[in-house]
C-alpha positions as CSV (number, residue, x, y, z in Angstrom):
1,X,160.9,36.7,241.9
2,X,159.2,34.3,244.4
3,X,160.3,34.9,248.1
4,X,159.3,33.2,251.3
5,X,158.1,36.1,253.4
6,X,157.8,35.8,257.3
7,X,156.2,38.2,259.6
8,X,157.1,37.4,263.3
9,X,154.4,38.7,265.7
10,X,154.1,38.4,269.4
11,X,151.9,35.3,269.3
12,X,152.0,34.0,265.7
13,X,154.4,33.9,262.8
14,X,152.6,34.6,259.5
15,X,154.3,33.3,256.3
16,X,153.6,33.0,252.6
17,X,155.1,32.6,249.2
18,X,155.2,36.1,247.5
19,X,155.6,37.3,244.0
20,X,154.8,41.0,243.6
21,X,151.1,41.3,244.8
22,X,150.5,37.6,244.6
23,X,150.7,35.8,248.0
24,X,150.1,32.0,248.2
25,X,150.6,29.1,250.5
26,X,150.1,31.3,253.6
27,X,150.2,29.8,257.0
28,X,150.9,30.4,260.7
29,X,153.2,29.0,263.2
30,X,153.2,29.9,267.0
31,X,156.0,32.3,267.9
32,X,156.5,30.3,271.1
33,X,157.7,27.4,269.0
34,X,161.0,29.4,268.6
35,X,161.3,30.4,272.1
36,X,163.8,27.7,273.2
37,X,165.9,27.1,270.0
38,X,165.8,25.9,266.5
39,X,162.5,24.6,265.2
40,X,162.5,21.7,262.8
41,X,158.7,22.0,262.6
42,X,158.9,25.4,261.0
43,X,161.6,24.4,258.5
44,X,159.4,21.4,257.5
45,X,156.5,23.6,257.0
46,X,158.5,26.0,254.7
47,X,160.4,23.3,252.8
48,X,157.7,23.0,250.0
49,X,157.9,26.8,249.6
50,X,161.6,26.8,249.4
51,X,161.4,24.6,246.2
52,X,160.1,27.6,244.4
53,X,161.6,30.4,246.3
54,X,164.7,32.5,245.5
55,X,165.2,33.9,249.0
56,X,163.6,34.7,252.4
57,X,162.6,37.9,253.8
58,X,161.4,38.5,257.3
59,X,160.6,41.1,259.9
60,X,160.1,40.6,263.6
61,X,158.7,42.4,266.7
62,X,160.3,39.7,269.0
63,X,164.0,40.3,268.9
64,X,164.7,37.5,271.3
65,X,163.9,34.8,268.8
66,X,165.5,36.2,265.7
67,X,168.6,34.1,266.0
68,X,166.6,31.0,266.5
69,X,164.5,31.9,263.4
70,X,167.6,32.4,261.2
71,X,169.1,29.1,262.5
72,X,165.8,27.3,261.7
73,X,165.9,28.6,258.1
74,X,169.5,27.7,257.5
75,X,168.7,24.3,256.2
76,X,166.5,25.7,253.4
77,X,169.6,26.8,251.5
78,X,168.2,30.3,250.8
79,X,169.7,33.7,251.5
80,X,167.9,35.4,254.5
81,X,167.1,39.2,254.6
82,X,166.1,40.9,257.8
83,X,164.0,44.0,257.3
84,X,164.9,46.7,259.9
85,X,165.0,50.5,260.1
86,X,168.5,50.3,258.8
87,X,167.8,48.1,255.7
88,X,164.6,49.7,254.3
89,X,166.1,50.9,251.0
90,X,163.9,53.4,249.1
91,X,161.9,54.5,252.1
92,X,163.0,57.5,253.9
93,X,162.2,57.4,257.6
94,X,161.2,60.9,258.6
95,X,161.0,59.9,262.3
96,X,163.1,61.0,265.3
97,X,164.0,57.6,266.5
98,X,163.7,55.1,263.5
99,X,164.8,52.1,265.7
100,X,161.5,52.5,267.5
101,X,159.4,51.8,264.4
102,X,157.9,48.2,264.3
103,X,159.5,46.3,261.5
104,X,156.0,45.1,260.3
105,X,154.9,48.7,260.1
106,X,157.9,49.5,257.9
107,X,156.9,46.6,255.6
108,X,153.4,47.9,255.4
109,X,154.7,51.4,254.5
110,X,157.0,49.9,251.8
111,X,154.1,47.9,250.2
112,X,151.9,51.1,250.2
113,X,154.7,53.1,248.6
114,X,155.4,50.5,246.0
115,X,151.9,49.4,244.9
116,X,149.5,52.2,245.8
117,X,151.6,55.5,245.9
118,X,151.8,58.3,248.4
119,X,150.5,59.9,250.4
120,X,149.1,56.7,252.0
121,X,147.6,55.8,255.3
122,X,147.9,52.2,256.3
123,X,145.5,50.9,259.0
124,X,146.5,47.5,260.4
125,X,143.7,46.0,262.5
126,X,145.2,43.3,264.8
127,X,145.5,43.0,268.5
128,X,146.4,46.7,268.4
129,X,145.1,49.1,265.7
130,X,148.2,50.9,264.0
131,X,148.1,53.8,261.6
132,X,151.2,54.3,259.5
133,X,151.5,57.5,257.4
134,X,153.7,57.7,254.3
135,X,153.9,61.1,252.7
136,X,155.9,62.6,249.8
137,X,158.7,62.9,252.4
138,X,158.7,59.3,253.5
139,X,157.6,57.4,256.5
140,X,156.4,60.0,259.0
141,X,155.0,58.1,262.0
142,X,151.7,56.9,263.1
143,X,149.2,56.1,265.7
144,X,148.6,53.0,268.1
145,X,145.1,52.4,269.5
146,X,143.4,49.5,271.3
147,X,142.3,46.8,268.9
148,X,138.9,45.1,268.9
149,X,140.2,42.1,271.0
150,X,141.7,44.5,273.5
151,X,138.3,46.2,274.0
152,X,136.3,43.1,274.3
153,X,138.6,41.3,276.7
154,X,139.0,44.3,278.9
155,X,135.4,44.8,279.4
156,X,135.0,41.1,280.5
157,X,138.1,40.9,282.6
158,X,137.6,44.2,284.4
159,X,134.0,43.7,285.4
160,X,132.1,41.0,287.4
161,X,129.0,40.7,285.2
162,X,129.9,41.5,281.6
163,X,130.4,38.5,279.3
164,X,133.3,38.2,276.8
165,X,132.2,39.0,273.2
166,X,133.7,37.1,270.2
167,X,134.6,38.9,267.0
168,X,131.7,37.2,265.1
169,X,129.3,38.8,267.7
170,X,130.2,42.2,266.5
171,X,129.3,41.8,262.7
172,X,126.0,43.3,261.7
173,X,124.9,44.7,265.0
174,X,121.3,46.1,264.7
175,X,119.8,49.2,266.2
176,X,121.3,52.2,268.2
177,X,119.8,51.4,271.7
178,X,120.8,48.3,273.5
179,X,117.9,46.1,274.7
180,X,120.0,43.8,276.8
181,X,123.4,43.8,278.4
182,X,125.0,41.9,275.5
183,X,123.2,43.9,272.9
184,X,124.5,47.2,274.6
185,X,127.9,45.9,274.7
186,X,127.9,44.9,271.1
187,X,126.8,48.4,270.1
188,X,129.4,50.0,272.4
189,X,132.3,48.0,271.0
190,X,131.2,47.7,267.4
191,X,130.0,51.3,266.7
192,X,132.6,52.6,269.1
193,X,135.4,50.8,267.3
194,X,134.3,52.1,263.9
195,X,133.9,55.6,265.3
196,X,137.5,55.5,266.8
197,X,139.0,54.5,263.5
198,X,137.0,57.1,261.6
199,X,138.0,60.0,264.0
200,X,141.7,59.1,263.8
201,X,141.6,58.7,260.0
202,X,139.9,62.1,259.7
203,X,142.5,63.7,262.0
204,X,145.5,62.3,260.0
205,X,143.8,63.2,256.7
206,X,143.2,66.8,257.8
207,X,146.9,67.1,258.8
208,X,148.2,65.8,255.6
209,X,146.0,68.0,253.5
210,X,146.7,71.2,255.7
211,X,150.4,70.7,254.6
212,X,149.5,70.6,250.9
213,X,149.7,66.8,250.4
214,X,147.1,65.2,248.0
215,X,144.1,63.2,249.3
216,X,145.8,60.0,250.8
217,X,145.2,56.5,249.7
218,X,143.7,54.7,252.7
219,X,144.7,51.0,252.9
220,X,143.4,48.6,255.6
221,X,144.7,45.2,256.5
222,X,144.2,42.7,259.4
223,X,141.4,40.6,260.6
224,X,139.3,43.1,262.4
225,X,138.3,44.9,259.2
226,X,135.2,42.7,259.1
227,X,133.9,44.4,262.3
228,X,133.8,47.9,261.0
229,X,130.5,49.3,260.1
230,X,129.6,49.0,256.4
231,X,129.7,52.8,255.8
232,X,133.2,53.0,257.2
233,X,134.7,50.0,255.4
234,X,133.9,51.7,252.1
235,X,136.4,54.4,253.0
236,X,139.4,52.2,252.7
237,X,140.9,49.7,250.2
238,X,141.4,46.3,252.0
239,X,144.6,44.5,251.1
240,X,145.3,41.1,252.5
241,X,148.9,40.2,253.4
242,X,150.1,43.7,252.9
243,X,153.0,43.1,255.3
244,X,154.3,40.0,253.4
245,X,154.1,42.1,250.0
246,X,156.2,44.8,251.6
247,X,158.8,42.3,252.8
248,X,159.2,41.0,249.3
249,X,159.7,44.5,247.9
250,X,162.2,45.2,250.6
251,X,164.3,42.1,249.7
252,X,164.5,43.0,246.1
253,X,165.3,46.7,246.8
254,X,168.3,45.5,248.9
255,X,169.4,43.0,246.2
256,X,169.7,45.8,243.6
257,X,170.9,48.6,246.0
């Protein structure tokens, strides 16, 4: 079954045509384009995908634009499914307040559960870094930490003399002792970012194994994975478009529930 899957983020809407673990025709659309009402432009972008698709599945972290999104999709003539904490068939939410869980994080957990097994730790490296833990009990919770962009922007904005680093500046940083201001910043952010991820991962892994869970599958997704040190990156399995895959699984589970 081919589905149009849409992940609504704070700044960008990511979409693609999904069939199982195959994701094609991906693209982005600014979330602000739905702020004031229906968007003919989004519908036009998705029309070629709708020819092949059998439905639409979406998640959103911007509730205020959800009705505009659904209205924009109406002309495509496909059934629309919204993944929430109340519609995640097949994934138990072992969490005190399920309504607080980000819908994209639920989608990631479903994809991990469906395609990689549990226990699993999903690390999504976007503006913020999120860890989501799926055990034999279900979705248990996670961790939210500063992302790479937050680190670099904060250093620049909160100081008078430090420049703003770009993501590409942080790949393959050499040495251990900075020999200039920029070199020192690169080491602090690049090595520090990897170290933060490593420390959080070890803490979660220890917690799971102390409870008798098997060694978890570690999945990573998101653009900042390229900025992890090589030794760390080998500790995870990178899966592009994991959220979109999870949305497709969620749609199909609800169709058969």
